[in-house]
C-alpha positions as CSV (number, residue, x, y, z in Angstrom):
1,M,309.7,142.6,-19.5
2,P,308.6,138.9,-19.5
3,K,309.5,138.5,-15.8
4,I,307.5,141.6,-15.0
5,L,304.5,140.3,-16.9
6,V,304.6,137.0,-15.1
7,A,304.8,138.7,-11.7
8,L,301.8,140.9,-12.6
9,L,299.7,137.9,-13.7
10,T,300.6,136.0,-10.5
11,L,299.4,139.0,-8.4
12,L,296.2,139.1,-10.4
13,V,295.5,135.4,-9.7
14,L,296.3,135.7,-6.0
15,A,294.1,138.8,-5.8
16,G,291.2,136.9,-7.2
17,C,291.4,134.1,-4.6
18,S,288.8,134.0,-1.8
19,S,288.0,131.3,0.7
20,S,284.5,132.8,1.5
21,P,282.6,133.3,-1.7
22,E,279.1,134.6,-1.6
23,K,278.0,132.0,-4.2
24,A,279.6,128.7,-5.0
25,P,278.5,125.6,-6.9
26,A,277.3,122.9,-4.4
27,E,278.3,120.0,-6.6
28,D,280.0,119.3,-9.9
29,A,279.4,116.5,-12.4
30,A,282.2,114.4,-11.0
31,D,280.9,114.6,-7.4
32,K,277.4,113.5,-8.5
33,S,278.6,110.3,-10.2
34,G,277.2,107.2,-8.5
35,L,274.7,109.1,-6.4
36,P,271.1,107.9,-6.5
37,E,268.3,110.1,-7.8
38,F,265.3,111.0,-5.6
39,D,262.5,113.5,-5.2
40,A,263.6,116.1,-2.7
41,Q,261.3,116.5,0.3
42,A,263.5,118.8,2.4
43,D,266.2,121.4,2.1
44,I,269.5,121.4,4.0
45,R,270.8,124.9,4.8
46,I,274.0,125.9,6.5
47,R,273.2,128.2,9.4
48,W,276.9,128.7,10.4
49,R,280.2,127.0,9.8
50,T,283.6,127.5,11.5
51,Q,287.0,126.0,11.3
52,L,287.9,123.9,14.4
53,G,291.5,122.7,14.0
54,D,292.8,120.7,11.1
55,G,290.4,117.8,11.6
56,S,291.2,114.1,11.9
57,G,292.2,113.6,8.2
58,S,293.3,110.0,7.7
59,N,293.4,109.3,11.4
60,Y,290.6,107.1,12.6
61,I,289.4,109.5,15.3
62,R,285.7,110.5,15.7
63,L,285.6,113.7,17.7
64,Q,282.1,114.8,18.6
65,P,281.0,118.0,20.3
66,A,278.7,118.1,23.4
67,V,275.8,120.5,23.9
68,Q,274.2,121.8,27.1
69,N,271.4,124.3,26.9
70,D,272.6,127.0,24.5
71,T,276.3,126.2,24.6
72,L,278.4,123.7,22.7
73,Y,281.8,122.3,23.7
74,A,284.2,120.8,21.2
75,A,287.8,119.6,21.0
76,D,290.0,119.4,18.0
77,T,292.8,116.9,17.4
78,S,295.6,119.4,18.3
79,G,294.2,119.7,21.9
80,R,292.3,122.9,21.8
81,V,288.9,122.8,23.7
82,T,286.4,125.5,22.7
83,A,283.1,126.7,24.1
84,M,280.7,128.4,21.6
85,T,277.2,129.6,21.4
86,L,275.0,127.0,19.7
87,A,272.8,129.5,17.9
88,D,275.6,131.3,15.9
89,G,278.9,129.6,16.7
90,D,280.5,132.6,18.5
91,E,283.4,131.6,20.7
92,L,283.0,132.0,24.4
93,W,286.3,130.7,25.5
94,S,289.1,128.3,24.4
95,V,292.0,126.6,26.1
96,D,295.0,124.8,24.6
97,L,295.9,121.5,26.4
98,D,299.3,121.3,24.6
99,V,298.7,117.6,23.8
100,P,296.5,116.0,21.1
101,V,293.0,114.8,22.0
102,L,291.6,111.4,21.0
103,S,288.1,111.5,22.3
104,G,285.2,113.9,22.0
105,V,284.1,116.1,24.8
106,S,281.6,114.8,27.3
107,L,280.1,116.8,30.1
108,A,278.4,116.3,33.5
109,G,277.3,119.1,35.7
110,E,280.0,121.8,35.8
111,Q,282.7,119.5,34.4
112,L,284.0,118.6,30.9
113,F,286.0,115.5,30.2
114,V,288.4,114.7,27.4
115,A,291.0,112.0,26.9
116,T,294.5,112.8,25.5
117,R,296.8,110.9,23.2
118,D,299.4,110.5,26.0
119,G,296.9,108.5,28.0
120,F,295.3,110.9,30.5
121,L,291.7,111.7,31.3
122,L,291.3,115.5,32.0
123,S,288.5,117.2,33.9
124,L,287.9,120.8,32.9
125,N,285.8,123.6,34.4
126,R,282.8,124.0,32.1
127,A,282.7,127.8,32.8
128,D,286.2,128.7,31.5
129,G,288.1,125.5,30.6
130,T,290.6,125.5,33.5
131,E,291.9,122.1,34.4
132,L,290.5,120.6,37.6
133,W,292.4,117.3,37.6
134,R,294.0,114.7,35.4
135,S,294.2,110.9,35.8
136,R,296.4,108.3,34.1
137,L,294.6,105.8,31.8
138,T,295.8,102.4,31.0
139,S,295.6,103.0,27.2
140,E,294.0,105.3,24.6
141,A,290.4,106.2,25.0
142,L,288.8,106.8,21.6
143,S,285.2,107.2,22.8
144,P,283.9,109.9,25.1
145,A,283.7,109.3,28.9
146,S,280.3,108.8,30.6
147,A,279.4,110.1,34.0
148,D,276.8,110.1,36.7
149,A,276.6,112.4,39.8
150,R,279.5,110.7,41.5
151,R,281.8,109.1,39.0
152,V,283.1,109.2,35.5
153,F,283.6,106.0,33.4
154,V,286.1,105.5,30.6
155,H,286.4,102.6,28.1
156,T,290.0,102.3,26.7
157,V,291.1,100.3,23.7
158,D,292.9,97.7,25.8
159,G,289.5,96.3,26.8
160,R,289.3,98.0,30.2
161,V,286.5,100.1,31.8
162,T,287.7,102.3,34.6
163,A,285.8,104.4,37.1
164,F,287.2,107.7,38.6
165,E,285.8,109.9,41.3
166,R,284.5,113.1,39.8
167,A,285.6,115.1,42.8
168,D,289.3,114.4,42.6
169,G,290.0,111.9,39.7
170,K,291.0,109.1,42.0
171,Q,290.4,105.6,40.6
172,A,287.4,103.8,42.1
173,W,287.6,100.5,40.2
174,S,288.8,98.9,37.0
175,Y,287.4,96.0,35.0
176,E,289.4,94.3,32.3
177,T,288.4,91.7,29.7
178,A,290.6,89.5,27.5
179,M,291.2,91.0,24.1
180,P,291.3,89.1,20.8
181,V,294.5,89.1,18.6
182,L,292.9,91.5,16.2
183,T,290.2,94.2,16.9
184,V,288.5,97.0,15.1
185,R,290.0,100.3,16.2
186,G,287.3,101.9,18.3
187,T,285.2,101.5,21.5
188,G,281.8,102.6,22.5
189,A,281.1,105.0,25.4
190,P,279.8,103.2,28.5
191,L,276.0,103.4,29.1
192,V,275.5,104.6,32.6
193,L,272.2,103.4,34.3
194,D,271.0,103.6,37.9
195,Q,272.8,100.4,39.0
196,F,274.9,99.3,36.0
197,V,277.5,100.5,33.6
198,V,276.8,98.7,30.3
199,T,279.3,98.5,27.5
200,G,280.3,96.2,24.6
201,F,283.7,94.6,24.1
202,A,285.8,93.3,21.3
203,T,284.8,89.8,22.4
204,G,281.3,90.3,21.0
205,K,279.8,90.5,24.5
206,V,277.6,93.2,26.1
207,V,278.5,93.3,29.8
208,A,276.7,95.0,32.7
209,L,279.1,96.1,35.5
210,D,278.0,96.9,39.0
211,K,278.3,100.7,39.1
212,T,279.6,100.7,42.7
213,L,282.0,97.7,42.7
214,G,282.9,97.3,39.0
215,I,282.1,93.6,39.0
216,P,280.1,92.0,36.1
217,R,276.4,91.3,36.9
218,W,275.5,89.7,33.6
219,E,276.8,89.4,30.0
220,V,275.1,88.7,26.7
221,R,276.9,87.5,23.6
222,L,275.9,89.2,20.3
223,A,278.5,87.5,18.1
224,S,280.8,84.5,18.1
225,P,284.2,84.5,16.5
226,D,284.0,82.2,13.4
227,G,286.2,81.9,10.3
228,R,289.6,80.9,9.1
229,S,291.3,84.2,9.4
230,E,291.6,86.8,12.3
231,L,289.7,89.3,10.1
232,E,286.7,86.9,9.7
233,R,286.7,86.4,13.5
234,L,286.3,90.1,14.3
235,V,283.2,90.5,16.5
236,D,283.8,93.9,18.0
237,I,281.0,96.0,19.6
238,D,282.2,99.5,18.8
239,G,279.0,101.4,19.2
240,Q,277.5,102.6,22.5
241,P,274.5,100.6,23.8
242,V,271.4,102.7,24.0
243,W,268.5,102.5,26.5
244,E,264.8,103.3,26.5
245,E,262.0,102.3,28.8
246,G,264.0,99.6,30.6
247,I,265.4,97.9,27.5
248,I,269.0,98.1,26.3
249,Y,269.8,97.9,22.5
250,A,273.2,97.0,21.1
251,A,274.8,95.8,17.8
252,S,278.0,94.1,17.0
253,Y,280.3,93.7,14.0
254,H,279.9,90.3,12.3
255,G,277.0,89.6,14.6
256,N,273.6,90.7,15.7
257,V,271.5,93.6,16.9
258,A,269.6,92.8,20.1
259,A,267.2,94.1,22.7
260,I,268.2,93.2,26.3
261,S,266.3,93.7,29.6
262,L,267.9,95.1,32.7
263,N,268.4,91.7,34.1
264,G,270.3,90.4,31.1
265,E,267.4,88.6,29.3
266,T,267.5,88.8,25.5
267,R,264.1,90.0,24.3
268,W,264.9,89.6,20.6
269,Q,268.0,89.3,18.5
270,E,268.3,89.7,14.7
271,P,271.2,89.7,12.2
272,G,272.8,93.1,11.8
273,S,276.5,93.6,11.5
274,S,277.5,97.1,12.3
275,Y,280.4,99.3,13.5
276,G,277.9,101.8,15.1
277,H,275.2,102.0,17.6
278,P,271.5,101.8,17.1
279,E,269.3,104.9,16.9
280,L,265.8,104.9,18.4
281,A,262.9,106.9,17.0
282,L,259.3,106.5,15.9
283,G,259.1,103.1,17.6
284,N,261.9,101.8,15.4
285,L,265.5,100.9,15.8
286,Y,267.7,102.2,12.9
287,L,271.2,100.9,12.1
288,T,273.9,101.5,9.6
289,L,275.1,98.1,8.6
290,D,278.7,97.4,7.5
291,S,277.4,97.0,4.0
292,D,276.3,100.6,4.0
293,V,272.6,99.6,4.0
294,I,270.3,101.5,6.4
295,Q,268.1,99.0,8.2
296,A,265.0,99.7,10.3
297,Y,263.8,97.2,12.9
298,D,260.6,97.2,15.0
299,Q,261.8,98.3,18.4
300,N,259.5,95.9,20.3
301,I,259.9,92.6,18.4
302,G,262.9,93.1,16.1
303,A,261.0,92.6,12.8
304,R,262.5,94.3,9.8
305,V,260.4,97.4,8.9
306,W,262.3,98.6,5.8
307,Q,265.8,98.6,4.2
308,Q,267.5,101.3,2.2
309,P,270.4,100.0,0.0
310,A,270.7,103.0,-2.3
311,L,273.8,104.3,-0.5
312,S,275.7,101.1,-0.6
313,G,279.5,101.5,-1.1
314,R,279.6,105.1,0.1
315,K,281.2,104.3,3.5
316,L,278.4,105.6,5.6
317,G,278.7,106.8,9.2
318,Q,276.4,106.6,12.2
319,V,272.7,107.2,11.4
320,T,271.1,109.9,13.5
321,A,267.5,110.9,14.1
322,H,266.7,114.6,13.6
323,G,263.1,115.7,13.6
324,R,261.2,113.3,11.4
325,W,264.3,112.5,9.4
326,L,267.3,110.2,9.6
327,A,270.6,111.9,8.8
328,V,273.8,110.0,7.7
329,A,277.1,111.2,6.3
330,D,279.5,109.5,3.9
331,N,283.2,109.3,3.1
332,D,282.9,111.8,0.2
333,G,281.5,114.6,2.4
334,Y,277.8,114.2,1.6
335,L,275.0,114.5,4.1
336,H,271.9,112.4,3.2
337,L,268.4,112.6,4.7
338,L,266.0,109.7,4.8
339,S,262.4,109.3,5.9
340,Q,262.0,107.5,9.2
341,V,258.8,106.0,8.0
342,N,259.9,104.2,4.9
343,G,263.6,105.0,4.4
344,E,263.1,107.0,1.2
345,L,265.9,109.5,0.3
346,A,264.6,113.0,1.0
347,A,267.6,115.4,0.7
348,R,271.3,115.6,0.1
349,R,274.0,118.2,0.5
350,L,277.8,118.3,-0.2
351,L,279.6,119.6,2.9
352,R,283.2,119.8,1.7
353,P,285.1,123.0,2.3
354,K,284.0,126.0,0.3
355,P,285.2,126.1,-3.3
356,L,288.0,128.6,-4.0
357,H,287.5,131.5,-6.4
358,I,290.5,132.0,-8.7
359,G,290.4,134.8,-11.3
360,Y,292.0,133.1,-14.3
361,P,292.5,135.5,-17.3
362,N,290.1,135.2,-20.2
363,Q,287.9,132.6,-18.4
364,T,284.2,132.8,-17.7
365,E,283.0,133.2,-14.1
366,A,281.7,129.7,-14.0
367,T,285.1,128.2,-14.6
368,N,286.7,130.3,-11.8
369,W,285.3,128.2,-9.0
370,R,287.6,125.3,-8.1
371,A,286.3,122.6,-5.7
372,V,288.7,121.8,-2.8
373,R,289.4,118.1,-3.2
374,G,291.3,115.5,-1.2
375,K,291.4,112.0,-0.1
376,H,290.0,112.7,3.4
377,M,287.1,115.1,2.8
378,G,284.5,112.9,4.3
379,I,282.6,112.9,7.7
380,R,283.6,110.3,10.2
381,S,282.4,111.8,13.5
382,A,278.8,111.1,14.6
383,L,276.2,113.7,13.8
384,L,274.5,115.5,16.8
385,S,270.9,116.5,16.8
386,T,270.2,119.7,18.8
387,P,267.2,122.0,19.2
388,E,268.9,124.6,17.0
389,G,269.8,122.1,14.2
390,L,272.1,119.3,13.2
391,L,275.8,119.6,14.2
392,V,278.4,118.1,11.8
393,Y,282.1,117.9,12.3
394,T,284.1,117.0,9.1
395,N,287.4,115.2,8.7
396,T,288.9,118.6,7.5
397,G,288.0,120.3,10.8
398,E,284.9,122.2,9.9
399,L,282.1,122.4,12.4
400,L,278.7,123.2,10.8
401,L,275.2,123.7,12.2
402,L,272.6,122.7,9.6
403,E,268.9,123.6,9.4
404,I,266.5,121.0,7.9
405,R,263.4,122.5,6.3
406,D,260.5,120.6,4.8
407,R,259.5,121.5,1.3
């Protein structure tokens, strides 16, 4: 009899489990500890969410989807590439590459590009995911490829930028720079302009390469190695340079943020140590500093406009402009909204996987919800602003489209 009773209780508990509850608590008291208070000015609503592989977990991989018109393209760490409708997340097609993927999807024309763990760049047909060609890389590529009408450019972790012909994947040129003894794991995607391919290296330099020949045309140093240890001498530029109205903006770790003209002249340079790249909006340049402070600079002269230190210590990711807000995610799975005007906190939402509902005997309904916890429940990949909403890919493999509504 006792064994039968235990079996029945076990069945009741399992029957009460659900991974898709209609209502679930967004946060609990433990989750809220250490979070700053604010007056909410907007609401963050989940339009749709779907599971896309197992996520990056503890691996330092920042996969980001790509969007063209009403379709999004995404890859998970296992090597599955999927096309979905942006509006509702419905799958259009998916292919399994049978090898893990390290870089997010990038697209140009009718081609998609992904880099695999075994050191290949793959070109896929945007219509159905069929492979067009694959080319051997010299090392891992952690950042997405960049392309123009003729070629695709890849920055690998060995300090090399390589150009391949889009038509057949043949190598056009390769440029290599000397690497320091110790570097931050990561690279920025190359910025492709009319005449140059601009990228930052672990040496702390921004280099403009001739797009046709692959030779350097100019370089600007944003940081100089200084310190007693190799850690103190890290000066990596891991974020992609950004460009607007003839000016290039870039930031380095243990260095500066700068505005550079197309001929390599430094317009302004200010202190700003960061792992990420600048975000441009509202005439300002926004940057997540390595201290987890959000800093706004005047885009034209580099003067500091405002600073938001309230999220310090939360291991923030890349700040992204969306509408009139700035969005940034942290290592605990929270998405935070800030005002572009003054940096005030405006909204917050916890984006961990849905809580489980477990029907414990003789317990109230409120105690039946159990938050899914873990060490790697944060958000490492960059957020992506789209006309339909804000795309978020979590470390647990969930892809979400969020709507931001003003109150």
